[in-house]
C-alpha positions as CSV (number, residue, x, y, z in Angstrom):
1,M,0.0,0.0,0.0
2,G,1.6,3.2,-1.1
3,Q,0.4,5.4,1.7
4,F,3.8,6.6,3.0
5,G,4.0,9.6,0.7
6,V,0.4,10.6,1.5
7,M,1.1,10.3,5.2
8,I,4.1,12.6,5.0
9,G,2.2,15.2,3.2
10,Q,-0.8,15.1,5.6
11,L,1.5,15.1,8.6
12,V,3.4,18.2,7.5
13,G,0.1,20.0,6.9
14,F,-1.2,18.8,10.3
15,L,1.8,20.2,12.1
16,I,1.7,23.5,10.2
17,M,-1.9,24.2,11.2
18,L,-1.2,23.1,14.7
19,M,1.6,25.5,15.0
20,V,-0.5,28.3,13.6
21,G,-3.1,27.7,16.4
22,Y,-0.3,27.3,19.0
23,G,1.4,30.5,17.9
24,C,-1.8,32.6,17.9
25,V,-2.5,31.7,21.5
26,R,1.1,32.1,22.7
27,L,1.2,35.5,21.0
28,R,-2.1,36.3,22.7
29,F,-4.0,37.0,19.5
30,Y,-6.8,35.3,21.2
31,G,-7.4,33.1,24.3
32,Q,-9.8,30.6,25.9
33,T,-12.9,32.6,25.0
34,A,-12.1,32.6,21.3
35,L,-11.2,28.8,21.5
36,D,-14.6,28.2,23.1
37,G,-16.3,30.0,20.2
38,M,-14.3,28.1,17.6
39,C,-15.2,24.8,19.3
40,S,-18.9,25.8,19.3
41,L,-18.7,26.8,15.6
42,L,-17.0,23.6,14.7
43,L,-19.3,21.2,16.6
44,N,-22.6,23.0,15.7
45,V,-22.0,24.2,12.2
46,L,-18.9,23.3,10.2
47,I,-18.6,19.6,11.0
48,P,-22.3,18.9,10.6
49,V,-22.3,20.6,7.2
50,L,-19.1,18.7,6.2
51,V,-20.7,15.4,7.2
52,F,-23.9,16.1,5.4
53,S,-22.4,17.4,2.2
54,N,-19.9,14.6,1.9
55,A,-22.5,11.9,2.4
56,V,-25.1,13.2,0.0
57,D,-22.5,14.0,-2.7
58,G,-20.6,10.7,-2.4
59,A,-23.5,8.2,-2.5
60,D,-26.9,7.6,-4.1
61,R,-29.4,4.8,-3.5
62,A,-28.0,2.6,-6.2
63,Q,-24.4,2.9,-4.9
64,L,-25.6,2.3,-1.4
65,A,-27.3,-0.9,-2.5
66,A,-24.3,-2.1,-4.4
67,N,-21.7,-1.2,-1.8
68,W,-23.5,-1.7,1.5
69,G,-20.7,-4.1,2.5
70,V,-18.7,-1.0,3.4
71,M,-21.3,-0.1,6.0
72,L,-21.3,-3.7,7.3
73,L,-17.5,-3.7,7.7
74,T,-17.5,-0.3,9.4
75,A,-20.2,-1.5,11.9
76,V,-18.2,-4.7,12.6
77,M,-15.0,-2.7,13.0
78,Y,-16.5,-0.3,15.6
79,A,-18.2,-3.2,17.5
80,L,-14.9,-4.9,17.9
81,L,-13.1,-1.6,18.7
82,I,-15.6,-0.8,21.4
83,L,-15.4,-4.3,22.9
84,V,-11.6,-4.5,22.7
85,F,-10.8,-1.2,24.3
86,W,-13.4,-1.6,27.0
87,L,-11.6,-4.8,27.9
88,V,-8.1,-3.0,27.6
89,A,-9.3,-0.2,29.9
90,K,-10.5,-2.9,32.4
91,L,-7.2,-4.7,32.2
92,L,-5.2,-1.5,32.7
93,R,-7.5,-0.7,35.7
94,L,-8.5,2.7,34.4
95,K,-11.5,4.3,36.0
96,G,-14.0,7.2,35.6
97,S,-13.3,9.8,33.0
98,R,-9.7,8.6,32.4
99,S,-11.1,5.2,31.3
100,H,-13.8,6.7,29.0
101,V,-11.5,9.3,27.4
102,F,-8.9,6.5,26.9
103,Q,-11.5,4.4,25.1
104,A,-12.8,7.3,23.0
105,S,-9.2,8.2,21.9
106,L,-8.6,4.7,20.6
107,I,-12.0,3.8,19.2
108,F,-12.4,6.8,16.9
109,G,-9.7,7.4,14.3
110,N,-8.8,10.6,12.4
111,A,-10.6,9.7,9.2
112,G,-11.2,13.3,8.1
113,F,-7.6,14.5,7.9
114,I,-5.7,11.2,7.4
115,G,-8.1,8.4,6.5
116,I,-10.0,10.1,3.6
117,P,-6.9,11.4,1.8
118,L,-5.4,7.9,2.0
119,I,-8.5,6.2,0.7
120,M,-8.9,8.7,-2.2
121,A,-5.2,8.2,-3.1
122,L,-5.3,4.4,-2.9
123,W,-8.7,3.8,-4.4
124,P,-9.4,6.7,-6.9
125,Q,-12.2,4.7,-8.6
126,N,-14.3,3.9,-5.5
127,G,-12.8,6.0,-2.8
128,A,-15.7,8.6,-2.8
129,I,-18.4,6.0,-2.3
130,Y,-16.3,4.1,0.4
131,V,-15.8,7.4,2.3
132,A,-19.5,8.4,2.1
133,L,-20.9,5.0,3.3
134,M,-18.2,4.6,6.0
135,S,-18.9,8.1,7.3
136,I,-22.6,7.3,7.9
137,I,-21.7,4.6,10.5
138,D,-18.6,6.5,11.7
139,Q,-20.3,9.8,12.4
140,T,-23.5,8.2,13.9
141,L,-21.4,6.4,16.5
142,L,-19.1,9.4,17.1
143,W,-21.9,11.8,17.8
144,T,-23.7,9.4,20.1
145,Y,-21.4,6.9,21.8
146,G,-18.3,9.2,21.3
147,V,-20.2,12.2,22.9
148,W,-21.2,10.0,25.8
149,L,-17.7,8.8,26.4
150,C,-16.3,12.3,26.6
151,E,-18.7,13.5,29.3
152,P,-17.4,13.7,32.9
153,V,-17.8,10.5,34.8
154,A,-18.0,9.9,38.5
155,E,-15.2,7.8,40.0
156,T,-16.8,5.5,42.6
157,T,-15.2,5.4,46.1
158,G,-17.0,3.0,48.4
159,G,-20.7,3.7,48.3
160,N,-20.3,7.3,47.1
161,A,-19.1,8.9,43.9
162,I,-17.1,11.9,43.0
163,G,-17.6,13.7,39.7
164,A,-20.2,15.2,37.4
165,R,-22.6,13.1,35.2
166,G,-25.4,13.0,37.8
167,A,-22.8,12.9,40.6
168,V,-23.6,11.3,44.0
169,V,-22.4,13.2,47.0
170,N,-22.9,11.7,50.5
171,G,-25.7,9.5,49.2
172,S,-27.6,12.3,47.5
173,V,-27.8,13.0,43.8
174,N,-27.1,16.4,42.2
175,G,-28.2,17.2,38.6
176,A,-30.1,14.9,36.3
177,G,-32.1,12.3,38.2
178,S,-31.5,14.1,41.5
179,V,-33.3,13.7,44.7
180,G,-36.2,16.1,44.8
181,N,-35.5,18.7,47.4
182,A,-39.1,19.3,48.3
183,G,-39.9,15.6,48.6
184,S,-36.8,14.9,50.7
185,A,-37.5,17.8,53.1
186,S,-41.0,16.7,53.5
187,N,-40.1,13.2,54.2
188,A,-37.4,14.2,56.6
189,A,-39.8,16.4,58.5
190,N,-42.2,13.5,58.8
191,G,-39.4,11.4,60.2
192,G,-39.1,9.2,57.2
193,S,-36.0,8.6,55.0
194,P,-35.4,10.8,51.9
195,A,-37.4,9.6,48.9
196,I,-35.9,9.3,45.5
197,V,-38.0,10.7,42.8
198,R,-37.6,8.5,39.7
199,P,-38.0,10.3,36.4
200,S,-40.8,9.1,34.1
201,P,-40.0,7.1,31.0
202,G,-40.9,10.2,28.9
203,T,-38.5,12.3,30.9
204,R,-35.7,9.7,30.4
205,V,-36.3,9.5,26.7
206,L,-36.3,13.3,26.4
207,G,-33.1,13.4,28.4
208,L,-31.4,11.0,26.0
209,L,-32.6,12.9,23.0
210,K,-31.2,16.2,24.4
211,R,-27.9,14.4,25.0
212,F,-27.5,12.7,21.6
213,V,-29.6,14.7,19.1
214,N,-27.0,17.2,18.0
215,P,-26.4,19.0,14.7
216,A,-23.9,16.5,13.4
217,F,-26.1,13.5,14.2
218,V,-29.1,15.3,12.6
219,G,-26.9,15.9,9.5
220,V,-26.0,12.2,9.2
221,M,-29.6,11.1,9.6
222,L,-30.9,13.7,7.1
223,A,-28.2,12.6,4.5
224,L,-29.2,8.9,5.0
225,I,-32.9,9.7,4.5
226,L,-32.2,11.7,1.3
227,I,-30.0,8.9,-0.1
228,L,-32.7,6.3,0.7
229,L,-35.4,8.5,-0.9
230,G,-33.3,9.1,-4.0
231,V,-33.3,12.8,-3.5
232,K,-30.4,14.6,-5.2
233,V,-29.3,17.8,-3.6
234,P,-28.8,20.5,-6.4
235,D,-25.2,21.6,-7.1
236,I,-26.2,25.2,-6.5
237,I,-26.8,24.2,-2.8
238,L,-24.2,21.5,-2.5
239,K,-21.2,23.6,-3.6
240,P,-21.5,26.3,-0.9
241,L,-22.1,23.5,1.7
242,H,-18.8,21.9,0.6
243,T,-17.1,25.3,0.9
244,I,-18.4,25.7,4.4
245,G,-17.6,22.1,5.4
246,N,-14.1,22.2,4.1
247,M,-13.3,24.9,6.7
248,A,-13.8,22.3,9.4
249,T,-10.4,20.5,9.0
250,P,-8.1,23.5,9.1
251,M,-10.1,25.2,11.9
252,S,-10.2,22.1,14.0
253,L,-6.4,21.8,13.8
254,I,-5.9,25.5,14.6
255,Y,-8.2,25.0,17.6
256,L,-6.3,22.0,18.7
257,G,-3.0,24.0,18.4
258,G,-4.6,26.5,20.8
259,L,-5.4,23.7,23.2
260,F,-1.8,22.6,23.1
261,A,-0.8,26.1,24.3
262,L,-3.3,26.1,27.1
263,T,-3.1,22.5,28.4
264,K,-0.3,20.5,30.0
265,W,-0.7,17.7,27.5
266,W,2.8,16.4,28.0
267,G,1.7,14.7,31.2
268,V,0.1,12.0,29.1
269,L,3.6,10.9,28.1
270,K,4.0,9.5,31.6
271,R,0.9,7.4,31.3
272,Y,1.6,3.7,30.7
273,E,-1.7,3.2,29.0
274,L,-0.7,5.6,26.2
275,Y,1.9,3.2,24.9
276,A,-0.1,0.0,25.4
277,G,-3.1,1.6,23.8
278,L,-1.3,2.9,20.7
279,V,0.4,-0.5,20.0
280,A,-2.9,-2.3,20.5
281,K,-4.9,0.2,18.3
282,M,-2.5,1.0,15.6
283,I,-0.6,-2.2,15.0
284,A,-2.2,-5.2,16.7
285,F,-5.8,-4.5,16.0
286,P,-5.6,-3.6,12.2
287,L,-3.5,-6.7,11.5
288,A,-5.8,-9.0,13.5
289,F,-8.8,-7.4,11.9
290,Y,-7.4,-7.8,8.4
291,A,-6.6,-11.5,9.1
292,L,-10.2,-12.0,10.5
293,L,-11.9,-10.3,7.5
294,T,-9.7,-12.2,5.0
295,A,-10.6,-15.5,6.6
296,L,-14.3,-14.5,6.8
297,T,-14.7,-13.4,3.2
298,G,-12.9,-16.5,2.1
299,A,-15.2,-18.7,4.0
300,L,-18.3,-16.7,3.1
301,P,-17.9,-15.6,-0.6
302,Q,-21.6,-14.7,-0.8
303,L,-21.0,-11.6,1.4
304,P,-21.2,-8.3,-0.5
305,I,-17.6,-7.5,0.4
306,T,-14.7,-7.0,-2.0
307,H,-11.0,-7.3,-1.2
308,D,-10.7,-3.5,-1.7
309,M,-13.3,-3.0,1.0
310,V,-11.3,-5.2,3.3
311,L,-8.1,-3.2,2.7
312,M,-9.9,0.1,3.0
313,I,-11.4,-0.7,6.4
314,T,-8.0,-2.0,7.6
315,V,-6.6,1.4,6.9
316,I,-9.4,3.0,8.9
317,A,-9.0,0.6,11.8
318,G,-5.4,1.8,12.4
319,L,-5.8,5.6,12.3
320,P,-4.6,7.9,15.0
321,T,-7.0,9.7,17.5
322,M,-9.7,11.8,16.0
323,T,-9.2,15.5,16.7
324,T,-13.0,15.9,17.5
325,I,-12.4,13.9,20.7
326,A,-10.2,16.7,22.0
327,M,-13.0,19.2,21.2
328,F,-15.6,17.1,23.1
329,T,-13.4,16.9,26.2
330,G,-12.4,20.5,25.9
331,R,-16.0,21.6,25.7
332,K,-16.8,19.7,28.9
333,N,-13.5,20.5,30.5
334,N,-13.1,16.8,31.0
335,M,-9.4,15.9,30.9
336,P,-8.7,17.8,27.6
337,E,-5.0,17.6,28.1
338,Y,-5.3,13.8,28.1
339,A,-7.1,13.8,24.8
340,V,-4.9,16.4,23.3
341,G,-1.8,14.3,24.2
342,F,-3.3,11.2,22.5
343,V,-4.1,13.2,19.3
344,L,-0.5,14.5,19.0
345,V,1.4,11.3,20.0
346,S,-0.9,9.0,18.0
347,T,-0.6,11.1,14.9
348,L,3.2,11.0,15.1
349,F,3.1,7.3,15.8
350,S,0.9,6.7,12.8
351,L,3.7,7.5,10.5
352,A,5.5,4.3,11.7
353,S,2.4,2.2,12.5
354,L,0.6,2.6,9.1
355,T,3.9,1.9,7.3
356,I,4.5,-1.2,9.3
357,C,0.9,-2.4,8.8
358,G,1.1,-1.6,5.1
359,R,4.3,-3.6,4.7
360,L,2.9,-6.6,6.6
361,V,-0.4,-6.5,4.6
362,D,1.6,-6.3,1.4
363,A,3.5,-9.4,2.4
364,S,0.3,-11.2,3.1
365,E,-1.2,-10.0,-0.2
366,C,1.8,-11.5,-2.1
367,T,1.4,-14.8,-0.2
368,L,-2.3,-14.9,-1.0
369,R,-1.7,-14.1,-4.7
370,R,0.8,-16.9,-5.0
371,K,-1.7,-19.2,-3.3
372,H,-4.6,-18.2,-5.4
373,A,-2.5,-18.5,-8.6
374,G,-1.6,-22.1,-7.6
375,L,-5.3,-22.8,-6.9
376,R,-6.3,-21.4,-10.2
377,R,-3.9,-23.6,-12.0
378,L,-5.1,-26.6,-10.0
379,E,-8.8,-25.7,-10.7
380,F,-8.0,-25.3,-14.5
381,H,-6.4,-28.8,-14.4
382,R,-9.4,-30.3,-12.6
383,R,-11.9,-28.7,-15.0
384,R,-9.9,-30.0,-18.0
385,Q,-9.9,-33.4,-16.4
386,R,-13.7,-33.2,-15.8
387,L,-14.4,-32.3,-19.4
388,Q,-12.2,-35.1,-20.6
389,S,-13.8,-37.6,-18.3
390,E,-16.7,-39.9,-19.2
391,A,-18.3,-38.9,-15.9
392,A,-19.0,-35.5,-17.4
393,V,-21.2,-37.0,-20.2
394,P,-24.4,-37.7,-18.3
395,Y,-24.2,-34.3,-16.5
396,F,-24.0,-32.3,-19.7
397,K,-26.5,-34.6,-21.5
398,E,-29.1,-33.8,-18.8
399,I,-28.4,-30.1,-19.2
400,F,-28.7,-30.1,-22.9
401,D,-31.8,-32.3,-22.9
402,Y,-33.5,-30.0,-20.4
403,A,-32.6,-26.9,-22.4
404,R,-34.2,-28.3,-25.5
405,T,-37.5,-29.0,-23.7
406,L,-37.6,-25.3,-22.6
407,D,-37.3,-24.0,-26.2
408,P,-40.4,-24.5,-28.4
409,Q,-38.5,-22.9,-31.3
410,H,-35.8,-25.6,-31.3
411,R,-33.0,-23.1,-31.7
412,P,-29.5,-24.4,-32.0
413,L,-27.6,-24.9,-28.7
414,T,-24.1,-23.7,-28.3
415,Y,-21.2,-25.0,-26.2
416,T,-18.1,-23.0,-25.3
417,N,-14.8,-24.7,-24.9
418,L,-12.2,-22.7,-22.9
419,L,-9.1,-24.6,-24.0
420,M,-9.8,-27.0,-21.1
421,A,-10.2,-29.9,-23.5
422,A,-8.8,-30.0,-27.0
423,G,-10.4,-31.6,-30.1
424,G,-10.6,-35.4,-29.8
425,K,-10.5,-35.3,-26.0
426,D,-13.6,-33.3,-25.1
427,K,-16.4,-35.7,-24.3
428,C,-19.3,-33.2,-24.1
429,H,-19.2,-31.3,-27.4
430,Q,-21.4,-34.0,-29.0
431,F,-24.6,-32.4,-27.4
432,A,-24.1,-29.0,-29.0
433,D,-25.3,-27.8,-32.4
434,V,-22.7,-25.1,-32.7
435,I,-19.3,-25.5,-31.0
436,C,-17.8,-22.3,-29.6
437,L,-14.1,-22.0,-29.0
438,N,-12.1,-19.5,-26.9
439,R,-8.5,-19.8,-28.1
440,Y,-5.4,-17.8,-27.3
441,Y,-2.6,-19.5,-29.1
442,G,0.1,-16.9,-29.3
443,W,-0.9,-15.3,-26.0
444,Y,-1.6,-17.7,-23.1
445,V,-0.2,-20.6,-25.1
446,Q,3.2,-20.5,-26.9
447,D,3.3,-16.7,-26.8
448,G,5.9,-14.1,-28.0
449,Y,8.7,-15.4,-30.1
450,Q,6.9,-18.8,-30.2
451,L,4.1,-17.3,-32.5
452,I,5.1,-19.5,-35.4
453,G,4.9,-22.6,-33.2
454,A,1.6,-21.3,-31.8
455,K,0.1,-21.3,-35.3
456,K,1.2,-24.9,-35.9
457,A,-0.4,-26.0,-32.6
458,F,-3.6,-24.1,-33.4
459,I,-3.8,-25.8,-36.8
460,N,-3.2,-29.2,-35.3
461,E,-6.0,-28.7,-32.8
462,M,-8.4,-27.6,-35.5
463,N,-7.6,-30.7,-37.6
464,Q,-8.5,-32.8,-34.5
465,W,-11.8,-31.0,-34.3
466,M,-12.5,-31.6,-37.9
467,N,-11.8,-35.3,-37.5
468,T,-14.1,-35.4,-34.4
469,E,-17.0,-33.2,-35.6
470,P,-16.7,-32.8,-39.4
471,N,-20.3,-31.7,-39.8
472,K,-20.8,-29.1,-37.1
473,P,-20.1,-25.3,-37.4
474,F,-17.5,-23.7,-35.2
475,L,-17.6,-20.2,-33.8
476,F,-14.7,-18.4,-32.2
477,T,-16.1,-16.4,-29.3
478,E,-12.8,-15.2,-27.9
479,Y,-9.3,-14.5,-29.2
480,G,-6.9,-11.6,-28.5
481,A,-3.6,-10.4,-27.2
482,D,-3.0,-7.6,-24.6
483,T,-1.6,-4.4,-26.0
484,D,-0.5,-1.2,-24.3
485,A,-1.5,1.5,-26.8
486,G,1.4,3.5,-28.1
487,V,4.0,0.8,-27.3
488,H,6.0,-0.1,-30.5
489,K,8.7,-2.7,-30.9
490,L,10.7,-3.9,-33.9
491,P,11.0,-6.8,-34.0
492,S,7.6,-7.2,-32.4
493,M,7.3,-8.2,-28.7
494,Q,4.3,-8.9,-26.5
495,W,2.3,-5.8,-25.4
496,S,3.4,-3.9,-28.5
497,E,0.9,-2.9,-31.1
498,E,3.0,-4.7,-33.8
499,Y,2.6,-8.0,-31.9
500,Q,-1.1,-7.6,-31.6
501,C,-1.4,-7.1,-35.3
502,E,0.8,-10.1,-36.1
503,Y,-1.2,-12.2,-33.6
504,L,-4.6,-11.3,-35.1
505,T,-3.2,-11.9,-38.7
506,M,-2.1,-15.4,-37.6
507,Q,-5.4,-16.2,-36.0
508,H,-7.3,-15.1,-39.1
509,E,-5.1,-17.2,-41.4
510,V,-6.0,-20.3,-39.3
511,F,-9.7,-19.4,-39.3
512,D,-9.7,-19.1,-43.1
513,M,-8.2,-22.6,-43.5
514,F,-11.3,-24.3,-42.2
515,E,-14.7,-23.9,-43.9
516,A,-16.4,-25.1,-40.7
517,V,-15.5,-21.8,-39.0
518,V,-18.6,-19.7,-39.4
519,G,-17.8,-16.7,-37.3
520,E,-15.2,-14.9,-35.1
521,Q,-15.5,-12.5,-32.3
522,V,-12.4,-10.7,-31.1
523,W,-11.9,-10.0,-27.4
524,N,-12.6,-7.1,-27.0
525,L,-13.9,-3.8,-28.4
526,C,-12.4,-1.4,-25.8
527,D,-9.9,-1.7,-23.0
528,F,-11.5,-1.9,-19.6
529,Q,-10.5,-1.9,-15.9
530,T,-10.0,-5.1,-14.0
531,G,-8.7,-6.1,-10.6
532,E,-5.0,-6.1,-10.0
533,G,-3.0,-9.1,-10.9
534,I,0.2,-10.2,-12.6
535,M,-1.6,-10.9,-15.9
536,R,-3.0,-7.3,-16.1
537,V,-1.4,-3.9,-16.6
538,D,-4.0,-1.4,-15.4
539,G,-6.8,-3.5,-16.9
540,N,-7.6,-5.8,-19.7
541,K,-5.8,-4.5,-22.9
542,K,-6.7,-7.2,-25.5
543,D,-9.0,-4.7,-27.1
544,V,-8.8,-2.9,-30.4
545,F,-9.7,0.5,-29.0
546,T,-8.4,2.3,-25.9
547,R,-10.7,3.1,-22.9
548,D,-11.3,6.6,-24.4
549,R,-12.3,4.9,-27.7
550,Q,-9.2,5.7,-29.8
551,P,-8.1,3.0,-32.3
552,K,-5.1,0.9,-31.9
553,A,-3.3,-0.4,-35.0
554,A,-5.3,-3.6,-34.6
555,A,-8.5,-1.7,-35.4
556,Y,-7.2,-1.2,-39.0
557,V,-6.3,-4.9,-39.3
558,L,-9.9,-5.8,-38.5
559,K,-11.3,-3.0,-40.6
560,E,-9.4,-4.4,-43.7
561,R,-10.5,-7.9,-42.9
562,W,-14.2,-7.0,-42.5
563,E,-14.2,-4.9,-45.6
564,T,-12.5,-7.4,-47.9
565,K,-13.7,-10.8,-46.6
């Protein structure tokens, strides 16, 4: 994964914007009051607009339906992150706000400043839809569970508790869900014990809504509703929203730089949980998560999950602490120096951790590719054996017989042979009315300088077919040679335009030698993108036109043949 250069660029920008914010506070251009205003602007306006505009612009209903595996992977990732770092906090014996801020700092990664640029650089084709769908789950959890984690928490000591969030003091409760003063006084006057007034279910629901229904959460839900309804936000509205939302990243980093200047964040360097947490989150977890997803998708191929999705979510799983966590804690004055320290140290650490994880994933990818290549060769051999086996005859006979019963017009049935069984060895062609052949003599078989030998081998196979099926027509449904447009070699070599022309000419000469050949269909019209592999150079290039529909030299070879034959 070529993320190192992207990481360096993002990290430099990250540090510059931090230093701007740090310098402004140190030079007393502004202070805590201005930072509070920036925080309010970010949390209530800029970030919600950013989340909404990115979601509605990056995905529509069809894309959501086709790529909902991204949302599934994101949900699984967060479920595991929440579970793992709750357990880690327990094992490290962290309590109260320290435990919760620790969990929030490691659960939520900096997708906005680091993750999204990485995804867009590594997957330019699908990056936008990946980001949009991932953000729906990411932002929903951040603005609910993340907000809750960053609120002050009481640290229990015996039967009492010290802290905020409905804090208990000497057995009484202050704040939400508090002991009713009037009721307690009345009961005490009557000689009874203080009575606890339990809030009604409606009050509790209203309290939850007030806590979690915030502008960003509303933005996420609104975007999801519009996507599901198929409503397209007009560009005249979307463009200014993008402009406003794009202010969020630089302002959040400038705000964070100001917090650096006002908080004693370096105290977090003495915390043992910092180092245990960063290794667990940014190295151990993404590698284990990648291994789990690879095994899961291999065992359950019916899942709507591609390998690119697995790699993308692995990147997201190992990101450093999200800067928004520092804003949440700063707004509540709940250990902001702790969160700020995690942001800075984890961001610097990510330069090493993402590189290490990328190298290990690359090594795993190479191993998997070698394994899959071996499996493909084995499967090809097995298929060829099956087609050449007498055991295949009753199977294909049943299929052909059934197909004929379904067609009242009695149209001819075809049979495509993929070079898995040559003429004279294939046991199943007998049931077809037209025999279709996919042949790549000169490319996959006896390629390059062996082109003359490939022609002889091709002729020999066709003679075998003529001896086996002298009265049936043959149709070539695939033939071709990969060519990188603009590459020229003399003498010709594979991937050059000259070689493609020579290959096609050879194929056509063989076709013309046999009257039984009734048609030919070159593979393919235009170059197209495929998955990565050692057999492809940025897609399938066997075509006679480029992806932007410009002719290769082979197009003129075919033009002449079609006009004169």
